[in-house]
N, C-alpha and C positions, 0 to 999 in steps of 0.2 A: 340353414344357418341361421335362422333369425330366432332363437331363444323362444320363440312361443309353442313350437312344436310340443305335444304332451310329453311327459318321460318316459313313459312306456313304449312310445314310437321310436321315440329318440335313442332309446337302447335298442330295441330290434332292429332300425335301420342301422345302426354299427356293430351289432354282431354278424347281422347276414354280411356283410363286405369280407368274411371269411370262413361263414359256417350257415349253412345251408339248413343242417337243426340247429338250432339254438341252445337245445339242452345238450347237447356235446361239448359245450364251453360251461353251462351252468343253468342253475332256475333259479331266477333273480324275482325278489320281491322286494316291492317300493319300501323305503322308511323316511320315518321325519330324523332328522338329526338326533333328536331326544330319544328316539328309538333305538338309537346305535348304542350297543355299550361303549362306554368311554375311551377305552385305547382305540378304538377304531374311530369313534369319532373325534376325538385330537388329529387323527391322520385323515381324516376325509373331509368334514365338517369344516372348511378354511377357501380361504379363495387366493391359494398360493401353491406355485408349482409342486407337483408329485415329486419331483426330484428331490428339490432342498429337503422337506418333509421327510422321505424317506433316508435321505442323509442325516439328517437330525438322528431322527429315531435308531439309526442302526450303525450312529458313531464314525461315519466314514463315506467316501466318494463309492457310485455305485457304476456299472459298466452299463451298457444298454446290447441287448441280443437281439438280431431282428428273425424272428421264425417266420415272416414271410413279410414282402413288401410288392407292391406295383402302382405304377402311376397311370393316369389317364392325362387329356389334355388340360385338364382343370385342377385334378387333385394328386397328393400323394398319399397314398394308404399304408401302413404297417401293423404289423401284429408281433409286440414286443414284449421281452424279460427285463426286468432290472433286477440286475446282480450286486452284491456286495463285492468291490474290489479283494476284499482280505480273502475270501474263503468261497466266494463264485454261488453264493446262497441266493436263490430269488427272493426277492422283496416283493416286487410287484408283478401285474401281468396288464395289459394293455393293450389297445386299440385306438391307433389315430388315424384322422382323415383330417389333412393338411388343404386349403387353398392356396394352392400355389400362386397365385396375381397377387396375393396377401402381403406377401413376403418381397425384400431385397434378394437379386438373384445373390449374393454372397451367401444369406443365409439358409435361402432353398437350398442350395449348393452343399452345406456345410450339413443341413440334416437330411438330404438326400445319400450322402457318401455313408451315413447308417456306423458311425462310428461313436455319436457322443450323443447322451442324450435329451431329446428334443429343449425341456427347460432347462440346463445347461446351454445349450448353444444361445437360445433366446437372450439369456442372461449374458450372456460372454460378449454376444455383437449389441449387448445395451439397447435391446428392441423394446420401446415400451408396449409394455401389456399389461392383460387385468383379465383374471382369470376368474371366471362365472360359473360356480357350483350349479349342477341345474337339479341333480337326485342323489340323494344316496340308497345305495341297493345291498339287502341281506343275499348272498351268493351260496347255494347249494352246489358245489363243485361236482361241474358234468365230469365225464371220464379225461378229456383233454385237460380242463385246468387243474384236476387232482392230478393229473401225470407231470405237469409242469411245477408243482408245488411239494410232490411227493407227497400225496395225501391218499385216504382213502376219498371214492365219492361219493357226495353230498358233504362230505365234508364241508362246515359252514367258515365263511368267510365274510368280507364288506368291498364293497365296492364304490365308484362315482360316476357318473357324468358330469362333464365340465364343457366349458368352451372356452376356450383363449382369443379375447382379442389383440390384434397387433397393430400398433397406431391407431387406435381407435375402430378398426376394422375386425369383425367376426372370420378370423383366423384357424383354427384348429378345433374339431372336435374330439372329444376322450372320453372311454373308458377304462377306468383305471381301478384295478381289482387288487387289496394288500393278499399277500401269502399271511396264511392266519397266523395271528399273535399266538396261539398255543406253541405253535413248531420254533417258536424260539424262545428262549430263557429272557429274564427282564432286561431293558437296554442295556442296564449298569455293567451287567456281567457281559453283556454282547458287547463291548464295545471294547 
């Protein structure tokens, strides 16, 4: 979690937390922010919480669905889908690895209760945080990701890897993949 890991190694490490065959999730190609379509760039190329970003984009709060989770002595790891509250449509897939020692017990416990999106918990507990964007990814959906987003395999979307510092300490490693924009009408009619 040093921030010095090459983007591809960082991505592979996060994906391997749940997938022995990474292509089951997707085929990833590193992109610069400039190479990312504008509608995705505005959602990914920033240093803010994705919870807030997807809520702004979709005009309302999101719920978290935990697909799988586990913890070790040092980390809590989960695979999630963020869904719009109003219709439960998926808006983001994610893999989260949290260093348990980096957060206060009340914050850790609420995250591990698996009821509230991570970003919302950190905001509500007023944890001093900084989100570091590490890389932007072009993603051709593998069968598992395609199933979560209800699209065909190889459907293209974009994602990012990021690191959240909490109270100055590297605390949360993230892979965040947006539901394909072409599966939604524009934000104004979506709201």
